[in-house]
SEGU-312993 format. One record per atom (N, C-alpha, C, O, CB): x, y, z; atom name; residue in three letters. Coordinates in steps of 0.1 Angstrom, whole numbers, plus 5000, padded with zeros to 4 digits. Glycine has a CB too. Example, Ala and Ser with C-alpha at 12.3 -4.5 7.8 and 13.67 -1.06 7.14 Angstrom:
     x     y     z  at   aa
  5132  4943  5078   N  ALA
  5123  4955  5078  CA  ALA
  5132  4967  5078   C  ALA
  5142  4967  5085   O  ALA
  5113  4955  5090  CB  ALA
  5128  4978  5071   N  SER
  5137  4989  5071  CA  SER
  5129  5000  5079   C  SER
  5134  5011  5080   O  SER
  5141  4994  5057  CB  SER
END
This chain:
     x     y     z  at   aa
  4439  8983  1989   N  UNK
  4428  8990  1993  CA  UNK
  4422  9001  1981   C  UNK
  4413  8999  1973   O  UNK
  4432  8997  2006  CB  UNK
  4436  9016  1981   N  UNK
  4434  9023  1970  CA  UNK
  4430  9019  1957   C  UNK
  4421  9022  1950   O  UNK
  4442  9028  1969  CB  UNK
  4443  9010  1956   N  UNK
  4441  9003  1939  CA  UNK
  4425  8998  1939   C  UNK
  4423  9000  1927   O  UNK
  4454  8986  1936  CB  UNK
  4411  8992  1944   N  UNK
  4399  8992  1945  CA  UNK
  4392  9004  1941   C  UNK
  4385  9008  1931   O  UNK
  4396  8987  1957  CB  UNK
  4397  9011  1954   N  UNK
  4390  9025  1955  CA  UNK
  4390  9029  1942   C  UNK
  4379  9030  1936   O  UNK
  4397  9036  1962  CB  UNK
  4403  9032  1938   N  UNK
  4409  9040  1921  CA  UNK
  4397  9028  1912   C  UNK
  4388  9033  1906   O  UNK
  4434  9037  1915  CB  UNK
  4399  9019  1912   N  UNK
  4396  9011  1905  CA  UNK
  4377  9016  1902   C  UNK
  4371  9021  1892   O  UNK
  4401  8996  1913  CB  UNK
  4374  9013  1916   N  UNK
  4355  9017  1919  CA  UNK
  4353  9034  1912   C  UNK
  4342  9035  1906   O  UNK
  4351  9020  1943  CB  UNK
  4364  9045  1912   N  UNK
  4361  9056  1914  CA  UNK
  4356  9056  1906   C  UNK
  4344  9057  1910   O  UNK
  4367  9063  1916  CB  UNK
  4356  9057  1889   N  UNK
  4347  9064  1875  CA  UNK
  4338  9059  1884   C  UNK
  4332  9069  1886   O  UNK
  4348  9059  1856  CB  UNK
  4331  9046  1894   N  UNK
  4314  9044  1893  CA  UNK
  4311  9057  1906   C  UNK
  4321  9063  1910   O  UNK
  4308  9023  1899  CB  UNK
  4299  9059  1909   N  UNK
  4297  9066  1917  CA  UNK
  4295  9056  1931   C  UNK
  4286  9048  1933   O  UNK
  4287  9075  1913  CB  UNK
  4312  9061  1942   N  UNK
  4313  9056  1956  CA  UNK
  4303  9062  1963   C  UNK
  4296  9057  1971   O  UNK
  4326  9060  1963  CB  UNK
  4303  9071  1960   N  UNK
  4289  9076  1972  CA  UNK
  4277  9066  1967   C  UNK
  4271  9061  1977   O  UNK
  4281  9096  1969  CB  UNK
  4270  9058  1949   N  UNK
  4265  9051  1956  CA  UNK
  4263  9042  1963   C  UNK
  4252  9040  1968   O  UNK
  4261  9051  1954  CB  UNK
  4274  9031  1965   N  UNK
  4277  9024  1977  CA  UNK
  4275  9024  1988   C  UNK
  4274  9013  1995   O  UNK
  4284  9023  1978  CB  UNK
  4273  9037  1994   N  UNK
  4269  9039  2004  CA  UNK
  4257  9040  2009   C  UNK
  4254  9042  2021   O  UNK
  4274  9046  2005  CB  UNK
  4248  9039  1996   N  UNK
  4237  9037  1996  CA  UNK
  4231  9021  2004   C  UNK
  4221  9017  2009   O  UNK
  4233  9039  1983  CB  UNK
  4245  9015  2001   N  UNK
  4238  8998  2004  CA  UNK
  4255  8994  2017   C  UNK
  4265  8989  2014   O  UNK
  4236  8982  1980  CB  UNK
  4252  8998  2023   N  UNK
  4263  9001  2035  CA  UNK
  4267  8982  2035   C  UNK
  4279  8981  2038   O  UNK
  4255  9010  2054  CB  UNK
  4260  8972  2033   N  UNK
  4260  8960  2037  CA  UNK
  4276  8958  2025   C  UNK
  4283  8948  2026   O  UNK
  4243  8952  2034  CB  UNK
  4278  8963  2021   N  UNK
  4286  8960  2003  CA  UNK
  4300  8968  2017   C  UNK
  4308  8960  2023   O  UNK
  4277  8976  1979  CB  UNK
  4299  8982  2018   N  UNK
  4311  8988  2021  CA  UNK
  4322  8978  2035   C  UNK
  4334  8977  2038   O  UNK
  4306  9005  2026  CB  UNK
  4307  8973  2041   N  UNK
  4316  8965  2051  CA  UNK
  4319  8955  2048   C  UNK
  4327  8954  2058   O  UNK
  4312  8964  2061  CB  UNK
  4320  8945  2044   N  UNK
  4320  8933  2037  CA  UNK
  4332  8940  2031   C  UNK
  4343  8937  2036   O  UNK
  4307  8927  2027  CB  UNK
  4332  8948  2022   N  UNK
  4347  8951  2011  CA  UNK
  4355  8952  2026   C  UNK
  4362  8943  2028   O  UNK
  4348  8970  1996  CB  UNK
  4353  8963  2035   N  UNK
  4361  8969  2045  CA  UNK
  4364  8956  2052   C  UNK
  4376  8954  2055   O  UNK
  4354  8981  2053  CB  UNK
  4357  8947  2056   N  UNK
  4365  8936  2065  CA  UNK
  4373  8926  2055   C  UNK
  4384  8921  2058   O  UNK
  4353  8927  2074  CB  UNK
  4367  8925  2046   N  UNK
  4378  8918  2035  CA  UNK
  4394  8922  2038   C  UNK
  4404  8917  2044   O  UNK
  4374  8924  2017  CB  UNK
  4392  8928  2033   N  UNK
  4407  8937  2036  CA  UNK
  4409  8943  2046   C  UNK
  4415  8954  2045   O  UNK
  4410  8948  2027  CB  UNK
  4407  8940  2059   N  UNK
  4412  8946  2068  CA  UNK
  4418  8927  2073   C  UNK
  4427  8923  2082   O  UNK
  4400  8957  2078  CB  UNK
  4413  8921  2068   N  UNK
  4416  8906  2069  CA  UNK
  4429  8906  2065   C  UNK
  4440  8906  2070   O  UNK
  4408  8896  2060  CB  UNK
  4423  8907  2057   N  UNK
  4436  8908  2048  CA  UNK
  4452  8909  2045   C  UNK
  4460  8904  2037   O  UNK
  4435  8913  2044  CB  UNK
  4452  8922  2056   N  UNK
  4462  8932  2060  CA  UNK
  4463  8926  2072   C  UNK
  4474  8927  2077   O  UNK
  4459  8946  2059  CB  UNK
  4454  8921  2080   N  UNK
  4462  8914  2095  CA  UNK
  4467  8903  2093   C  UNK
  4479  8902  2097   O  UNK
  4452  8910  2109  CB  UNK
  4463  8894  2087   N  UNK
  4472  8885  2074  CA  UNK
  4486  8889  2072   C  UNK
  4497  8885  2077   O  UNK
  4466  8890  2058  CB  UNK
  4484  8895  2066   N  UNK
  4499  8900  2062  CA  UNK
  4507  8905  2071   C  UNK
  4518  8900  2073   O  UNK
  4500  8910  2053  CB  UNK
  4503  8913  2074   N  UNK
  4512  8916  2085  CA  UNK
  4516  8908  2097   C  UNK
  4527  8909  2102   O  UNK
  4508  8927  2089  CB  UNK
  4504  8897  2101   N  UNK
  4511  8887  2113  CA  UNK
  4525  8877  2105   C  UNK
  4533  8871  2112   O  UNK
  4496  8875  2120  CB  UNK
  4524  8877  2094   N  UNK
  4527  8868  2087  CA  UNK
  4518  8855  2087   C  UNK
  4522  8844  2084   O  UNK
  4537  8865  2090  CB  UNK
  4505  8858  2090   N  UNK
  4499  8843  2082  CA  UNK
  4492  8842  2070   C  UNK
  4482  8834  2067   O  UNK
  4489  8838  2090  CB  UNK
  4498  8850  2064   N  UNK
  4486  8842  2049  CA  UNK
  4486  8832  2041   C  UNK
  4481  8831  2030   O  UNK
  4483  8848  2037  CB  UNK
  4495  8822  2049   N  UNK
  4492  8809  2051  CA  UNK
  4480  8802  2056   C  UNK
  4479  8790  2059   O  UNK
  4499  8806  2056  CB  UNK
  4470  8810  2055   N  UNK
  4455  8805  2064  CA  UNK
  4444  8807  2056   C  UNK
  4433  8802  2057   O  UNK
  4450  8813  2078  CB  UNK
  4450  8815  2046   N  UNK
  4442  8819  2036  CA  UNK
  4445  8803  2023   C  UNK
  4439  8802  2013   O  UNK
  4446  8838  2030  CB  UNK
  4452  8796  2025   N  UNK
  4458  8789  2017  CA  UNK
  4452  8778  2024   C  UNK
  4443  8773  2017   O  UNK
  4473  8790  2015  CB  UNK
  4454  8773  2033   N  UNK
  4448  8759  2041  CA  UNK
  4435  8762  2040   C  UNK
  4428  8752  2043   O  UNK
  4453  8755  2057  CB  UNK
  4427  8774  2036   N  UNK
  4413  8776  2040  CA  UNK
  4411  8772  2024   C  UNK
  4405  8762  2022   O  UNK
  4407  8792  2048  CB  UNK
  4416  8778  2012   N  UNK
  4411  8771  1999  CA  UNK
  4416  8754  2003   C  UNK
  4405  8748  2004   O  UNK
  4419  8780  1982  CB  UNK
  4422  8748  2004   N  UNK
  4427  8736  2002  CA  UNK
  4413  8725  2010   C  UNK
  4408  8715  2006   O  UNK
  4444  8735  2011  CB  UNK
  4408  8737  2023   N  UNK
  4401  8731  2028  CA  UNK
  4384  8727  2022   C  UNK
  4376  8717  2021   O  UNK
  4403  8737  2039  CB  UNK
  4385  8744  2020   N  UNK
  4372  8741  2013  CA  UNK
  4371  8736  1994   C  UNK
  4363  8736  1985   O  UNK
  4364  8755  2014  CB  UNK
  4382  8733  1997   N  UNK
  4382  8727  1983  CA  UNK
  4379  8706  1987   C  UNK
  4368  8699  1986   O  UNK
  4401  8733  1974  CB  UNK
  4388  8703  1990   N  UNK
  4385  8690  1998  CA  UNK
  4364  8687  2003   C  UNK
  4356  8679  1999   O  UNK
  4396  8695  2015  CB  UNK
  4364  8693  2008   N  UNK
  4350  8697  2014  CA  UNK
  4341  8697  2003   C  UNK
  4330  8692  2006   O  UNK
  4349  8712  2020  CB  UNK
  4344  8702  1988   N  UNK
  4332  8703  1977  CA  UNK
  4334  8693  1975   C  UNK
  4325  8685  1975   O  UNK
  4330  8711  1965  CB  UNK
  4348  8687  1973   N  UNK
  4347  8679  1962  CA  UNK
  4346  8661  1976   C  UNK
  4349  8649  1974   O  UNK
  4365  8682  1947  CB  UNK
  4341  8665  1983   N  UNK
  4338  8652  1991  CA  UNK
  4325  8649  1988   C  UNK
  4320  8637  1987   O  UNK
  4340  8653  2005  CB  UNK
  4317  8664  1988   N  UNK
  4299  8667  1987  CA  UNK
  4298  8657  1974   C  UNK
  4290  8647  1974   O  UNK
  4292  8689  1984  CB  UNK
  4306  8660  1961   N  UNK
  4304  8659  1951  CA  UNK
  4309  8647  1947   C  UNK
  4305  8648  1935   O  UNK
  4306  8668  1946  CB  UNK
  4319  8631  1949   N  UNK
  4321  8626  1950  CA  UNK
  4311  8617  1958   C  UNK
  4305  8610  1951   O  UNK
  4330  8630  1952  CB  UNK
  4309  8617  1971   N  UNK
  4302  8607  1980  CA  UNK
  4316  8603  1988   C  UNK
  4320  8594  1996   O  UNK
  4292  8593  1971  CB  UNK
  4319  8608  1986   N  UNK
  4337  8601  1996  CA  UNK
  4333  8609  2012   C  UNK
  4324  8617  2014   O  UNK
  4363  8611  1987  CB  UNK
  4346  8603  2025   N  UNK
  4348  8612  2039  CA  UNK
  4354  8627  2037   C  UNK
  4364  8632  2032   O  UNK
  4359  8603  2050  CB  UNK
  4343  8633  2044   N  UNK
  4344  8644  2042  CA  UNK
  4363  8646  2055   C  UNK
  4368  8640  2063   O  UNK
  4326  8651  2046  CB  UNK
  4366  8659  2047   N  UNK
  4383  8663  2056  CA  UNK
  4380  8668  2071   C  UNK
  4371  8675  2075   O  UNK
  4392  8679  2048  CB  UNK
  4393  8662  2081   N  UNK
  4393  8665  2093  CA  UNK
  4396  8682  2089   C  UNK
  4396  8686  2077   O  UNK
  4404  8656  2102  CB  UNK
  4399  8690  2099   N  UNK
  4398  8702  2101  CA  UNK
  4412  8700  2112   C  UNK
  4411  8700  2124   O  UNK
  4383  8709  2106  CB  UNK
  4420  8699  2106   N  UNK
  4437  8699  2108  CA  UNK
  4447  8709  2100   C  UNK
  4459  8709  2101   O  UNK
  4442  8684  2105  CB  UNK
END
């Protein structure tokens, strides 16, 4: 998280405070990633990515939707 803050530090970070939705979404992503990393469940992100990809391809190709397994 500090890397991202340092990257955006050249810009006015206090300007983000005017848009709290951006900060809340960013913090939620970092907290969720940290939780998944700490509990050893990073595979959930991989499974989610593959499901979203398969679902999008089924929508494009007009085939059957994938199961949530």
